[in-house]
N, C-alpha and C positions, 0 to 999 in steps of 0.2 A: 504493500500500500504506500503510495506517495503522499506524505503528510503535508508538504508545502510545495507549491509550484510557483516559479518565477519566470516571467518571459521578458527578455531583454531585446529591444528592437535594435538599438545600436549602443555602443559603450557610453554615449553621452545623451541618449534620448530621454525625454521625460517619461515617467511611468504614469499610466492613466488607469484609473479605476472606474468602472461603471457601477452606479448605484441606482437601484430601483426604488423610487419614492413610494410612500404609502398612498399618495393621492393618485388620481387617474393619469397624471403626467409623469413621464420618466425624466430623471435628471442625470445629467452626465457632468462629473466634475473632475478636476485634476486633483489627485490625492497626494501626490508627492511632487515637490518642487524639482525642476531640472537641477542637475548637478551644479551647474554654474551659479544658479540662484542660491542654492544652499551654501555653496562656498562663499558667496558674497555675504550671506547672513552670518557665517561664522568668522569671517575675516581671514580665512586661510584657504588657499587653493589646494585641492586634493593632490597629495604627493609632494607639496612644496616643502622647502626647508623649514618654514615656520610651523607647518603642520607636524612634521616629525619632531621638531624641537618641543612642540606642545605635548606630544606623546611622551617624550622624555621627562617633561615636567610632571606629567601625571604619574609616570613610573616612579619618580622621586617621592610623590605623595604616597604611593603604595608602599614604597620602601619604609618611610617614616611611620606609617600606620602599623605595619607588621613588626617593625622594630619595637614600637611602643607596646604592642600586644604581647611580644615574647620577652620583653625586658625583665619583668618580675621573676621569671622562672629561675634565673641565676641569682636572684637577690632574696628569695623567700626566707632563708634562715636569718639574714641580717634584719629584714623588715620585722619578722616575728619578735626578735630580741629587742629591736628599737622601740616597738609599739607595745611590747609586753602582751603578746597574744600567742596562741599555739601555732605550730607550723601548719596544722590542718586548716585553721581559720585563715591564716595568711594566704593559703592556697586559693581562697575565694577571689583573690585579685586576678587569677588566671581564668577561673571558671565563669565569674559573673559577666565579663564583657561578651562572652559568647551568647549567653541567654538574652542580654540586652540587644545585641545585634540581630538576633533571630526575630525579636518583637518589633524592633524599630524599622527594619527594612521595608516591610509592606506598608507600615503606617507612614513612613517618610514618603514613599512612592505616592500614596494617595493624597498627601498634603502639599506636595512640592511642584505641582504641575505648571505653575505660572512663573517660576524663578529661572533666570538665566543660569546655566550650569557652571559657567565660569565663576560667578559669584558664590554659588553653592559650594564649589570645591574649595575656594579660598576661605569661606566661613567655617567649613568643616575642619580645615587645617588649623585655624585659630582655636577651634574648640579642643582639638587634640593638644595644642599648646597649653591651654588653660588646664586641662586634665593633668598633664605632666607637672605643671607648676604647682597645682594644688597638692598633688602627692608629695612633692618635694618639701613642702612646708607644713603639711597637715599635722596637727598636734595629737590626733588619735586615729584609730583604725576605722572608725565609722566614717570620718571624712574621706579617708583614703578610698574606702569602698564606694562612697558616693561618686568620687572622681572617676573611679574605674567603671562605674555604671554609665556615667556620662560618656566616657570613652567608648564603651560598648555600643551605645546608641549612635554615636558618631561613626563607628565602624560599619554598622549596618547601612546607614545612610550613604556613606562613602562608596561602598561597593555597589550599591544600587545605582548610583549616578555614574561612577567612573567606568564600570565594566563596559557599557556600550559607547563610551565617549571616543575610544580610539578610531572606529570607522568614521565618526563624524568629523574628526580632525584631518584625516588623510584620504577620505573617500573610500567607497566600497572595495576598490581593487586592493588596497593595502590594509583592509580592516582586520583580517586575521593576524597579520604580522604585528599590527599595532597592539592587539589584545595580548599577544605573546610577549611583547616588549614590556607591557605593563605587568604581566605575570612574572617577568624576570625581576622586576622591582620587589615582588613578594619574596622571591628567593633571596634577593639581596638583604632584605630586612631580616630574614631568618638567619642569614650568615652573621649579621652584626648583632642582633638582639640578644641572643643567649650568651655568646662569648663576651660581648661588651658589658652585659650585666655582671658577669662573674669578675671580669678584669677591673672595671671601674668601681664595682662595689668594694673590692679589696683595696683599691688604691685611694679612693676619695670618699667612700661611704655611699649608702643607697640614696640618701637625699640629694646629694650633689649629682649622682648619676641621673636622676630624673630631671634635675635642673639642666644638665647638659642635653638631655633629650628634648627638653622644651626649647632650648636655644637652637638645636638642629632643626626642629619643626618650624621655628620662625624663619630660618634661612630658606627652607623649602617653600614656605608660603610666599615669601618675597619673590622667589624665582617664578612661581606660578602666577603671581599678580602681574609680573612683567611680561611673561611669555605667552600665557594663554589668551586666545582670542575670545570674543563672545561666542557662547554655545547655546543657541535657543533650545528650549525644552521640546520634547516630542509632542506635547499637547494631548497625550493619551495617558491619563493617570486616573483611571476609574477602576472601581472594584471589578467591573466586568472584564477589564483587561487582565487582571490577575487570574480571574476564573478562566478566562479564555486560554491562558497559557497552560494551566493545569489540565484542561479538558483535551489537549492535543496528545495524541498517542506518542508522537516523537518526544514531546517534553516529559511525559510520564515515564517513558523508558529511561530518558536521561536523568531524571530525578532519582529513580530507583537505583540505577547504576552508580550515580554520584554519591548517593547516601551510603550505599554498601561499601564503596571504596574508601570513603572518609571514615566510616566506622572501623574498618580494618586498619587503615593507616594510623589513626590516632589511638587505637587500642595498643598498638605497638610503640608508636613514637612517644607517647606519654611516659613510658617506662624504659626508654632506650638507655638513659643514663644509669639506672641501677643494673640493667642488663649488662652493659659494658663494664661496669665496675665489679659487680658481684659474680657474673657468669663468665665474662671474658677476662676479667682481672687486669683491666687497663688502668693506668694512672689518670688523674684528672687533666693533666697537661696534654696527654695523648688524645683523650676524649675531646677536649676543646679543639685540637687540631683537626680531628676527624669531622667535627661539626662544621668547621670552616670549609673543609673540602666538600662535605655533603652539600652545603649551601651553594658553593661554586658550581657543583655538578647540577644543582637545580636551576641555576641561571643558564647554564649551557643547554640543558634540556628544554627550558622554556623558549630559548631563542631558536632551536632547531625544530620546535614543535610547529611553528608556522608553516614550514615547508611540508611537514608530514600531513598537516590538516588539509592542505590543498588536494592531497590524494584521497582523503576521506577521514572525516573526524571520528566517526564511530569505530572504524577499523583501527585507526591509530590509537584511540583510547583503549580498545580491547587488547591490542598487542602490548602496549606499555603496561597496562594493569596486569597482564599475565606475567610479565617480567618482574614487576614489583612483588607479586604473589610468590614467585619462585625465589626471589631474594629473601623475603621474610621467612619462608620455610627453610631456606638454606642457612640463615642466621640461627634459627632454632636448632638445626642439626649440627652445624660446625662452629657455633658461637663460642666454644671454649678455646678455639685456636685464634690467637690475635691477628695474624696476617690475613687469613681468609675472612674473618669477621670485619676487619677494616675495609677490605676490598668490596665486600658485599654492601657495607654501609654507604660507601662512595657511589656505587652503582645505583643503590636505592635512591639517593638524591637526584642522580641524573634522570632516571625514568619517572620519578615522582614529578619532576619538572615538566614532563610531557602530560602526565595524567591530570595534574591540577588545572592547567588552563583548558584541558580537554573537556572537563565538566562544564566550564563556562561557555566555551564555543558551541558545544552541543546544544545547550539550552537557548542560546541566542539564535542559532540557526534553526531551531525548532519553531521559534516565533519571531521571525525577522522584522515584522512590522510593529512590534511592541517590545523593543529591546530592554527598556527600563523595567517593564513589568516582568519580563523573563529574568532579568538580573535580580530583582527583589525576591522573586520566588526561589531562585537559586541560592541566594544568601541565607534565607530562612531555612531552607532544606539542609544545606551543608553545615550551618552552625548547630542545628539540632543533632545532626549526625556526628559532628565533632564531639559534642558533649556526651552523646551516647557511647561513642567509641572510648572516650576517656573513662566513662563509668564502667563499661564492660571490662576494660583493662584493670580497673581497681578491684572489681569483683573476682577476676581470675587470679590476680596477684594475691588476694587474701585467701583464696581457697586452693590454689594449685601452685605452679611454678612459673618463673619468668619464661622458661622454654615453652611452656604450654601457651602463654600469652602470644608469643610470636607465631607459633604453629596455628593457633586459632585465627589470628589476624591474617595470616597468609591465605588460609582457605576462604575467609570472607572476601578478601580482595580477588581471589580466583573466581569466586561466585559472581562478583561484579563483572569480571572480564567475560565470563560465559554469557551473562545476561546481555552485555553489550554486543557480543557476537550474534546472539539471537535477534536482538533489536535491528541489527544491520540487514536482516533478511525481511523485515516487516515495514521499515520506515526509511524514507530518504529525506535528508535535510536539505534546506536551501543552500545553494553554493555561493560562496563569496571568494574574493581574491586572496 
């Protein structure tokens, strides 16, 4: 079954939609602006240097968002001691933003239809700055948690708006590549967030670490304010648009496959540090180096994903997820041997760098005419799956072994790959450049 069909007359021709009116007269209207008119509205010609510079600025925003999200992971013991709370309670700094993002994404989508996306991106960056600054000076844990809830709400709104922005900045032909460049910013934030939290926490303390993160956020916001052109909203921010995404078979397959792969990924990733320390017996310095290489692998994977997705998003997702599953199972089996475990971890980062943007491109191509609605649905779906994966990992760690956690995670990711392979036989996504 073909879920979405697009007809292109010429590369630069306007798209026309025929609408049947409820009255006795039929109305024909132009639904989509010609590419030149859209480019004039955004202030950047498709494929222009400014367009790609704008994509880079958005990728910097993704970088600082993910860095802020992962920063507390390496600081939890120091934060718990500094605010006199238990380590488990301090862990809410990591979990709470995910739930806030899951709730805020659809709500923000419904309430932001009139606002220029350039202004939205800049304001969201300033909100991240405020969150980091509040954490840096908060006198108690309650205020820290409120600041992290604010960050989580910003996180959901950010991904709702930013995920579809790439194709708007560079035109449809470069849309997939733009998305994967923004995804590389995610991997970059992962590279910096955890090691930076550990290093700076030991060097200057956790409060100054968050102050430095606030200063870095300010620099990114300034760059975005200078580089980004005006980005008009889609004008389709209604509840029926969200429902319309979920009712599409291609999107439902993508949501199911994405949720399963995130459950497996984060069941394992949440406990990768104790696995490497207690099971593989690596030192903290070696583990930090492996995290750095893991993140660099993710950047490389994200950048090559664009070329793979041109050949087929679903097939690329299924293939990369199969490799991730094999790597997780391999870690469970050979995890006691340092060199094989280190190699498998690095390859894990590389192929996760393909899977992660694949979840987004799949949903966007399943509902190409409502990209922000698709993005909002994707954010909520994946944030819930992330929390479920972390929870599953916690249950397994409490009742079994770390090896079992990685085996279980591997088979869940493998099930996602199988589902994607099945989906490829039933649905066809809209093609983009």
